[in-house]
Backbone as CSV, one residue per row, in Angstrom:
resi,resn,N_x,N_y,N_z,CA_x,CA_y,CA_z,C_x,C_y,C_z
1,UNK,118.399,85.147,96.664,116.981,85.059,96.228,116.150,84.586,97.399
2,UNK,115.073,85.274,97.673,114.217,84.909,98.778,113.397,83.666,98.440
3,UNK,112.897,83.025,99.498,112.072,81.833,99.283,110.854,82.131,98.447
4,UNK,110.222,83.309,98.653,109.027,83.707,97.869,109.361,83.800,96.385
5,UNK,110.540,84.337,96.043,110.904,84.546,94.644,111.201,83.224,93.954
6,UNK,111.702,82.219,94.648,112.044,80.983,93.959,110.837,80.197,93.515
7,UNK,109.668,80.527,94.016,108.462,79.790,93.636,107.746,80.448,92.440
8,UNK,108.253,81.545,91.942,107.586,82.225,90.840,108.547,82.484,89.706
9,UNK,108.105,82.181,88.505,108.817,82.481,87.275,108.044,83.610,86.622
10,UNK,108.644,84.720,86.381,107.922,85.911,85.925,107.117,85.676,84.653
11,UNK,107.683,84.880,83.734,106.984,84.642,82.468,105.933,83.542,82.592
12,UNK,106.252,82.492,83.305,105.361,81.327,83.376,104.368,81.426,84.542
13,UNK,104.636,82.319,85.520,103.803,82.373,86.677,104.288,81.424,87.767
14,UNK,103.386,81.043,88.685,103.843,80.168,89.760,104.271,78.833,89.236
15,UNK,105.387,78.317,89.738,105.919,77.031,89.317,105.473,75.920,90.242
16,UNK,104.714,76.229,91.283,104.206,75.235,92.213,102.779,74.949,91.783
17,UNK,102.429,73.684,91.679,101.067,73.298,91.294,100.079,73.662,92.422
18,UNK,98.836,73.985,92.020,97.844,74.381,93.038,97.647,73.358,94.146
19,UNK,97.670,72.053,93.805,97.457,71.036,94.844,98.598,71.036,95.860
20,UNK,99.781,71.481,95.459,100.880,71.592,96.399,100.675,72.785,97.345
21,UNK,100.160,73.876,96.818,99.855,75.035,97.639,98.845,74.700,98.713
22,UNK,97.861,73.909,98.340,96.757,73.515,99.276,97.141,72.228,100.022
23,UNK,98.365,71.763,99.905,98.866,70.557,100.592,98.011,69.322,100.255
24,UNK,97.626,69.243,98.970,96.861,68.098,98.507,95.369,68.107,98.863
25,UNK,94.891,69.104,99.554,93.487,69.155,99.914,92.697,69.846,98.771
26,UNK,91.484,69.376,98.546,90.662,69.894,97.524,89.406,70.624,98.040
27,UNK,89.127,70.457,99.313,87.929,71.055,99.900,88.282,71.879,101.103
28,UNK,87.542,72.972,101.292,87.739,73.778,102.480,87.056,73.125,103.661
29,UNK,87.545,73.471,104.848,86.886,72.936,106.046,85.602,73.661,106.377
30,UNK,85.305,74.756,105.677,84.090,75.511,105.933,83.209,75.544,104.676
31,UNK,81.932,75.245,104.887,80.979,75.322,103.775,80.491,76.757,103.541
32,UNK,80.846,77.679,104.403,80.420,79.077,104.273,81.233,79.838,103.248
33,UNK,82.295,79.265,102.720,83.183,79.945,101.810,82.777,79.774,100.342
34,UNK,81.583,80.283,99.988,81.188,80.265,98.577,81.805,81.439,97.891
35,UNK,81.609,81.563,96.582,82.256,82.631,95.792,81.946,84.042,96.261
36,UNK,80.727,84.271,96.743,80.318,85.597,97.055,80.339,85.923,98.552
37,UNK,80.773,84.977,99.343,80.874,85.258,100.800,81.919,86.313,101.025
38,UNK,81.620,87.238,101.921,82.569,88.311,102.331,83.486,87.802,103.399
39,UNK,84.789,88.005,103.192,85.804,87.559,104.111,86.537,88.797,104.662
40,UNK,86.751,88.826,105.959,87.378,89.971,106.590,88.482,89.469,107.552
41,UNK,89.560,90.192,107.597,90.608,89.857,108.594,90.132,90.270,109.945
42,UNK,90.351,89.430,110.961,89.949,89.773,112.321,91.010,90.621,113.019
43,UNK,92.197,90.660,112.470,93.293,91.437,113.120,93.918,90.721,114.286
44,UNK,93.492,89.515,114.552,94.049,88.728,115.669,95.495,88.309,115.353
45,UNK,96.304,88.138,116.417,97.670,87.706,116.153,97.667,86.215,115.712
46,UNK,98.644,85.831,114.946,98.783,84.472,114.477,99.125,83.562,115.641
47,UNK,98.331,82.521,115.849,98.613,81.599,116.970,99.968,80.920,116.799
48,UNK,100.607,80.559,117.902,101.928,79.926,117.865,101.914,78.596,117.123
49,UNK,100.809,77.873,117.134,100.741,76.577,116.519,100.326,76.618,115.027
50,UNK,100.105,77.834,114.500,99.647,77.981,113.117,100.797,77.730,112.148
51,UNK,100.553,76.919,111.166,101.491,76.665,110.081,101.019,77.429,108.854
52,UNK,101.482,78.648,108.722,101.041,79.489,107.606,102.134,79.550,106.551
53,UNK,101.698,79.294,105.278,102.631,79.400,104.149,102.658,80.826,103.656
54,UNK,103.510,81.060,102.662,103.574,82.397,102.066,102.246,82.754,101.429
55,UNK,101.514,81.752,100.884,100.236,82.023,100.276,99.213,82.419,101.317
56,UNK,99.222,81.766,102.466,98.346,82.175,103.577,98.558,83.656,103.920
57,UNK,99.825,84.039,103.981,100.153,85.389,104.358,99.730,86.386,103.244
58,UNK,99.834,85.961,101.984,99.370,86.840,100.891,97.880,87.069,101.003
59,UNK,97.141,86.009,101.340,95.664,86.126,101.493,95.347,87.078,102.646
60,UNK,96.015,86.937,103.754,95.800,87.835,104.886,96.116,89.251,104.499
61,UNK,97.201,89.441,103.777,97.615,90.770,103.314,96.562,91.406,102.406
62,UNK,95.937,90.584,101.596,94.893,91.029,100.673,93.661,91.511,101.449
63,UNK,93.447,90.950,102.636,92.255,91.262,103.408,92.524,92.369,104.464
64,UNK,93.766,92.873,104.508,94.140,93.796,105.563,93.342,95.136,105.471
65,UNK,93.088,95.557,104.261,92.489,96.904,104.110,90.954,96.867,104.133
66,UNK,90.355,95.766,103.645,88.888,95.761,103.544,88.328,94.340,103.401
67,UNK,87.027,94.236,103.529,86.315,92.997,103.356,86.219,92.722,101.851
68,UNK,86.365,91.482,101.496,86.316,91.091,100.065,85.584,89.787,99.873
69,UNK,85.051,89.608,98.683,84.426,88.319,98.319,85.538,87.307,98.044
70,UNK,85.230,86.066,98.242,86.187,84.966,98.026,86.714,85.014,96.592
71,UNK,85.859,85.258,95.611,86.302,85.344,94.204,87.265,86.478,94.006
72,UNK,87.084,87.612,94.663,88.000,88.738,94.548,89.363,88.399,95.138
73,UNK,89.358,87.713,96.265,90.601,87.335,96.943,91.396,86.431,95.990
74,UNK,90.726,85.489,95.353,91.372,84.551,94.436,92.009,85.328,93.266
75,UNK,91.285,86.297,92.774,91.773,87.110,91.672,92.999,87.922,92.098
76,UNK,92.945,88.532,93.274,94.011,89.351,93.777,95.294,88.602,94.035
77,UNK,95.198,87.376,94.551,96.409,86.625,94.859,96.843,85.730,93.711
78,UNK,95.994,85.651,92.663,96.377,84.919,91.461,96.411,83.422,91.643
79,UNK,95.516,82.899,92.456,95.390,81.462,92.670,93.997,81.018,92.306
80,UNK,93.786,79.721,91.949,92.489,79.195,91.693,91.556,79.320,92.915
81,UNK,90.267,79.530,92.649,89.304,79.717,93.722,89.311,78.539,94.689
82,UNK,89.382,77.309,94.185,89.438,76.160,95.047,90.599,76.167,96.036
83,UNK,91.731,76.571,95.581,92.908,76.675,96.444,92.700,77.777,97.502
84,UNK,92.161,78.893,97.081,91.896,80.016,97.995,90.877,79.629,99.069
85,UNK,89.879,78.873,98.678,88.901,78.371,99.673,89.576,77.512,100.733
86,UNK,90.497,76.649,100.325,91.213,75.813,101.293,92.060,76.686,102.212
87,UNK,92.779,77.636,101.646,93.623,78.548,102.452,92.752,79.379,103.413
88,UNK,91.631,79.872,102.928,90.713,80.645,103.818,90.141,79.762,104.928
89,UNK,89.866,78.517,104.611,89.388,77.585,105.644,90.426,77.397,106.746
90,UNK,91.678,77.315,106.348,92.749,77.252,107.364,92.763,78.518,108.224
91,UNK,92.682,79.659,107.578,92.735,80.928,108.307,91.522,81.098,109.229
92,UNK,90.367,80.568,108.815,89.174,80.628,109.611,89.334,79.732,110.842
93,UNK,89.944,78.580,110.709,90.189,77.686,111.839,91.122,78.319,112.889
94,UNK,92.053,79.143,112.422,92.974,79.824,113.314,92.371,81.095,113.866
95,UNK,91.197,81.485,113.454,90.511,82.709,113.970,91.128,83.959,113.364
96,UNK,91.763,83.852,112.239,92.400,85.040,111.622,91.490,85.794,110.654
97,UNK,90.379,85.121,110.255,89.401,85.789,109.391,87.994,85.479,109.909
98,UNK,87.055,86.310,109.467,85.631,86.010,109.704,84.956,85.982,108.340
99,UNK,83.844,85.222,108.274,83.154,85.032,107.003,81.699,85.422,107.187
100,UNK,81.228,86.241,106.261,79.786,86.573,106.234,79.249,86.092,104.910
101,UNK,78.129,85.328,104.932,77.532,84.869,103.684,77.068,86.088,102.883
102,UNK,76.834,85.853,101.597,76.351,86.979,100.760,75.041,87.489,101.356
103,UNK,74.775,88.750,101.157,73.613,89.393,101.791,72.281,88.873,101.369
104,UNK,71.996,88.957,100.129,70.666,88.598,99.638,70.805,87.675,98.471
105,UNK,70.449,86.428,98.704,70.566,85.453,97.640,69.589,85.698,96.495
106,UNK,68.518,86.461,96.786,67.555,86.811,95.732,68.104,87.765,94.699
107,UNK,69.181,88.463,95.059,69.752,89.467,94.126,70.802,88.852,93.212
108,UNK,71.077,87.591,93.362,72.082,86.930,92.480,71.410,86.628,91.189
109,UNK,72.184,86.642,90.085,71.626,86.361,88.762,71.049,84.932,88.661
110,UNK,70.080,84.798,87.835,69.494,83.442,87.633,70.459,82.576,86.832
111,UNK,70.227,81.288,86.918,71.029,80.336,86.186,70.952,80.546,84.665
112,UNK,69.728,80.853,84.191,69.535,81.117,82.751,70.365,82.319,82.293
113,UNK,70.383,83.362,83.117,71.181,84.525,82.745,72.649,84.187,82.675
114,UNK,73.138,83.452,83.631,74.528,83.054,83.640,74.891,82.185,82.450
115,UNK,73.990,81.288,82.068,74.210,80.463,80.889,74.279,81.316,79.605
116,UNK,73.419,82.318,79.526,73.471,83.221,78.383,74.781,83.981,78.295
117,UNK,75.283,84.407,79.443,76.554,85.133,79.476,77.693,84.180,79.040
118,UNK,77.684,82.959,79.543,78.722,81.998,79.180,78.661,81.693,77.686
119,UNK,77.480,81.508,77.166,77.294,81.242,75.694,77.763,82.430,74.883
120,UNK,77.488,83.638,75.372,77.945,84.840,74.659,79.430,84.949,74.655
121,UNK,80.084,84.595,75.786,81.522,84.633,75.841,82.172,83.584,74.958
122,UNK,81.557,82.454,74.895,82.074,81.365,74.009,81.956,81.747,72.547
123,UNK,80.912,82.538,72.245,80.729,82.950,70.835,81.785,83.942,70.406
124,UNK,82.434,84.611,71.345,83.502,85.563,70.990,84.659,84.826,70.487
């Protein structure tokens, strides 16, 4: 059994708690990593001093083909957004990714619209 497989139970999902994946950290080192920021792999080689976990490598693999929003990356790798932000912050420090803030903040939905959507989902 590979090391990657021992951390996952097919029925229960990951058996490692999110804080362990993020090594106990709860905040990213970069404030640019909001939910809608676009993240792209730079294609640079991994530095010799980089300590990358299997989850770091999954995130890089997710970004290999195209630029994605932070929220999309979290969904694709199946980890909480907070954990993915921490992992992306690590990758940013190593120069393995680049981050572009969302294009136009005026095009994001208003808070009242988001509250209506949340209330509608709760009513289901």
